[in-house]
C-alpha positions in Angstrom: 9.9 -38.1 -93.5 8.1 -40.7 -95.5 8.7 -44.4 -95.3 10.5 -44.4 -98.7 12.7 -41.6 -97.5 13.7 -43.7 -94.4 14.8 -46.6 -96.6 16.7 -44.1 -98.7 18.4 -42.9 -95.5 19.4 -46.4 -94.6 20.9 -46.9 -98.0 22.6 -43.5 -97.9 24.3 -44.3 -94.6 25.9 -47.5 -96.1 29.0 -45.6 -97.3 29.2 -43.8 -94.0 29.1 -47.0 -92.0 31.6 -48.6 -94.4 34.2 -45.9 -93.5 33.3 -46.0 -89.8 33.6 -49.7 -88.9 36.6 -50.5 -86.9 38.8 -52.8 -89.0 40.6 -54.3 -86.1 37.3 -55.4 -84.6 36.2 -56.8 -88.0 39.4 -58.7 -88.3 38.9 -60.2 -84.8 35.3 -61.1 -85.8 36.6 -62.9 -89.0 39.1 -64.9 -87.0 36.5 -65.9 -84.4 34.0 -67.0 -87.1 36.7 -69.0 -89.0 37.6 -70.8 -85.8 33.9 -71.5 -85.0 33.2 -72.8 -88.5 36.0 -75.3 -88.2 34.5 -76.6 -85.0 31.0 -77.1 -86.5 29.7 -80.0 -88.6 26.8 -77.8 -89.8 26.5 -74.3 -91.3 27.4 -71.3 -89.1 24.2 -69.7 -88.0 24.0 -65.9 -87.9 21.1 -63.7 -86.5 21.1 -60.0 -87.3 18.5 -57.9 -85.4 17.4 -54.5 -86.7 18.7 -55.6 -90.1 17.4 -52.6 -92.0 17.8 -52.8 -95.8 20.2 -55.7 -95.9 23.6 -54.1 -96.2 25.4 -56.1 -93.5 25.5 -59.6 -95.1 27.0 -58.1 -98.3 29.4 -56.0 -96.4 30.6 -59.0 -94.4 31.0 -61.0 -97.6 32.9 -58.2 -99.3 35.3 -58.1 -96.4 35.8 -61.8 -96.2 34.3 -62.1 -92.7 31.6 -64.8 -93.3 32.6 -68.4 -93.9 31.2 -70.1 -97.0 28.8 -72.4 -95.1 26.6 -69.7 -93.4 22.9 -69.5 -92.7 22.0 -65.8 -92.2 18.7 -64.7 -90.6 18.0 -61.0 -90.9 15.2 -59.6 -88.8 13.6 -56.2 -88.9 10.2 -55.1 -87.4 9.4 -52.8 -90.4 8.0 -54.7 -93.5 9.1 -51.9 -95.7 12.7 -52.4 -94.6 12.6 -56.1 -95.3 11.1 -55.4 -98.7 13.9 -53.0 -99.4 16.4 -55.5 -98.2 15.0 -58.1 -100.6 15.4 -55.7 -103.5 18.9 -54.7 -102.5 20.1 -58.3 -102.1 18.6 -59.3 -105.4 20.9 -56.7 -107.0 23.7 -58.6 -105.3 22.7 -62.0 -106.5 20.0 -63.1 -104.0 17.6 -65.5 -105.7 14.7 -65.6 -103.3 11.8 -63.6 -101.7 12.1 -64.3 -98.0 14.4 -67.3 -98.2 17.1 -67.8 -100.8 20.8 -68.1 -101.7 23.1 -65.0 -101.9 25.8 -65.7 -104.4 29.2 -63.9 -104.1 31.8 -63.9 -106.9 30.1 -67.0 -108.4 31.9 -69.4 -106.2 30.7 -68.5 -102.6 27.2 -68.7 -101.3 25.3 -68.1 -98.1 21.7 -68.9 -97.3 19.7 -65.9 -96.3 16.3 -65.6 -94.6 14.6 -62.2 -94.4 12.1 -62.0 -91.5 9.6 -59.3 -90.5 9.4 -59.6 -86.8 10.3 -58.6 -83.2 14.1 -58.9 -82.6 13.3 -60.4 -79.2 10.7 -62.9 -80.5 13.0 -64.9 -82.7 13.5 -68.6 -81.7 16.5 -70.8 -82.2 20.2 -70.7 -81.3 22.9 -69.0 -83.2 26.7 -68.8 -83.5 26.8 -65.0 -84.2 24.5 -62.2 -83.1 24.7 -58.9 -84.9 23.0 -55.7 -83.8 24.2 -52.6 -85.7 23.1 -49.2 -84.4 20.6 -51.2 -82.4 21.4 -51.3 -78.7 21.2 -47.5 -78.4 17.5 -47.8 -79.2 16.5 -50.3 -76.5 16.6 -50.8 -72.8 20.2 -52.2 -72.5 19.7 -54.1 -69.2 16.5 -55.7 -70.4 17.7 -56.4 -74.0 21.2 -57.9 -73.5 20.2 -61.1 -71.5 17.4 -61.8 -74.0 19.7 -61.4 -77.0 22.5 -63.5 -75.4 19.9 -66.3 -74.9 19.8 -66.7 -78.6 23.5 -67.6 -78.7 24.9 -71.0 -78.4 27.6 -71.6 -75.7 30.7 -69.8 -77.0 28.7 -67.8 -79.5 29.9 -64.4 -80.6 28.1 -61.0 -80.6 29.0 -58.0 -82.7 27.5 -54.6 -81.9 28.9 -52.1 -84.3 27.9 -48.4 -84.7 26.7 -48.1 -81.1 26.2 -44.4 -80.3 28.3 -43.0 -77.5 27.5 -39.4 -76.7 29.2 -37.3 -79.4 27.4 -35.0 -81.9 29.6 -32.5 -83.6 29.0 -30.0 -86.4 31.6 -27.9 -88.2 31.7 -24.9 -88.7 30.7 -24.3 -85.1 27.7 -22.2 -84.1 26.7 -20.6 -80.8 23.8 -23.0 -80.1 25.8 -26.3 -80.9 26.6 -27.3 -77.3 23.1 -26.6 -76.1 21.5 -28.5 -79.0 23.7 -31.5 -78.5 23.0 -31.5 -74.8 19.2 -31.5 -75.3 19.3 -33.9 -78.2 21.3 -36.4 -76.1 18.9 -35.9 -73.1 16.0 -36.6 -75.5 17.6 -40.0 -76.3 18.0 -40.7 -72.6 14.4 -40.0 -71.8 12.7 -41.9 -74.6 10.5 -44.8 -73.6 8.7 -47.6 -75.5 6.3 -50.1 -74.0 7.1 -48.7 -70.5 10.8 -49.3 -70.9 13.8 -47.1 -71.7 14.2 -46.8 -75.5 18.0 -46.2 -75.5 20.6 -43.9 -74.1 23.1 -41.5 -75.6 26.0 -43.2 -73.9 25.2 -46.8 -74.7 28.6 -47.5 -76.2 30.6 -47.0 -73.0 27.9 -48.7 -70.9 28.5 -52.0 -72.7 31.8 -52.4 -70.9 29.9 -52.9 -67.6 26.5 -54.2 -68.9 28.0 -57.0 -71.1 29.7 -58.8 -68.2 26.6 -58.4 -66.0 24.6 -60.2 -68.7 27.1 -63.1 -68.9 29.2 -61.9 -71.8 32.9 -61.2 -72.3 34.3 -58.4 -74.5 37.0 -59.5 -76.9 37.6 -56.3 -78.9 36.3 -52.8 -79.1 37.1 -49.7 -81.2 35.8 -46.4 -82.4 33.4 -46.3 -85.3 32.7 -42.6 -85.6 30.6 -41.3 -88.5 32.6 -38.6 -90.2 30.9 -36.9 -93.2 32.7 -33.9 -94.8 32.7 -32.1 -98.1 32.7 -33.0 -100.9 29.9 -35.5 -100.1 30.2 -38.9 -101.8 27.3 -41.1 -102.9 24.0 -40.0 -101.3 25.6 -38.6 -98.1 24.0 -35.2 -98.5 20.7 -36.9 -98.0 22.1 -38.7 -95.0 23.0 -35.4 -93.5 19.5 -33.9 -94.2 18.0 -36.9 -92.4 20.2 -36.4 -89.3 19.3 -32.7 -89.3 15.6 -33.6 -89.6 15.9 -36.0 -86.7 17.4 -33.3 -84.4 14.7 -30.9 -85.6 11.9 -33.3 -84.9 13.3 -34.1 -81.4 13.8 -30.5 -80.3 11.2 -28.4 -82.2 9.2 -26.5 -79.6 11.5 -27.6 -76.7 11.1 -25.4 -73.7 14.9 -25.3 -73.3 15.4 -23.5 -76.7 14.3 -20.3 -78.1 12.1 -21.2 -81.1 13.4 -18.5 -83.4 17.1 -19.2 -82.6 16.6 -22.9 -83.1 14.8 -22.4 -86.4 17.7 -20.1 -87.5 20.2 -22.8 -86.5 18.4 -25.5 -88.5 18.1 -23.2 -91.6 21.8 -22.4 -91.4 22.8 -26.0 -91.2 20.4 -26.9 -94.0 22.0 -24.3 -96.2 25.5 -25.5 -95.4 24.5 -29.0 -96.5 23.1 -27.7 -99.8 26.4 -25.8 -100.4 28.5 -28.7 -99.2 30.0 -26.8 -96.3 29.0 -28.9 -93.3 31.0 -31.5 -91.6 29.3 -33.9 -89.2 30.8 -36.3 -86.6 29.0 -38.7 -84.4 31.0 -40.7 -81.8 30.2 -44.4 -81.7 31.8 -47.8 -80.7 32.1 -51.2 -82.2 32.0 -54.0 -79.5 32.7 -57.7 -80.1 32.5 -60.4 -77.6 31.2 -63.9 -76.7 29.1 -65.7 -74.2 
């Protein structure tokens, strides 16, 4: 899949994420930020790691989560993601290239800084740390203490859309369970720079790893992706990307018969084109503080 296709996928999953996010956890986040903003004599500082194409700040503004005086730093390691975020935010009233003001409803503004960089190389202290669909791609024990170091005392963290070991397709096919098992195992065995690059059960692991790293969980809830016919927006493309990711991970796998797996992929691809496929991924939203 080309780089442009990946940015399209990130845009396509915006509507899927919007439905999935746990509203109770979001409400608790909004209350925590409101309390924090009243305590501060300066703008609330937010750091989002793995920020993708910039959909989170507008989502939080749309839902009334961010206070008016907010400085939002969005970091992603891919320059093409940051470029796409700049374009997306400009459509929503952003007036800058890397730094600028995002206007909302003409009477509310937040300052936004878009940064190409390593999530773990950002300096400074923040009141809120956001990592959406991020922790299931990194070594959790290594990452959490480093991320928490970026938070001021009493600061809040919000980790939505954290994968937690569920991949479901409907209608069911004979190979589904085996494919899900091997796909999750592939997640568990990935490495990057000599460290684990995520785990298929990261969501549930947060309940033990967060306290170990010095955090306290305040709220948690399910944020399952559920995509079913008829597909709204660009969600057929979202499904094609998910299918392509599974195909890329398991193609040629010694635990699968090549012909049977190819037939499974083609069947699922046809179901997407005919708008017959339902897809569910189990995930968790976790909110807490240090």
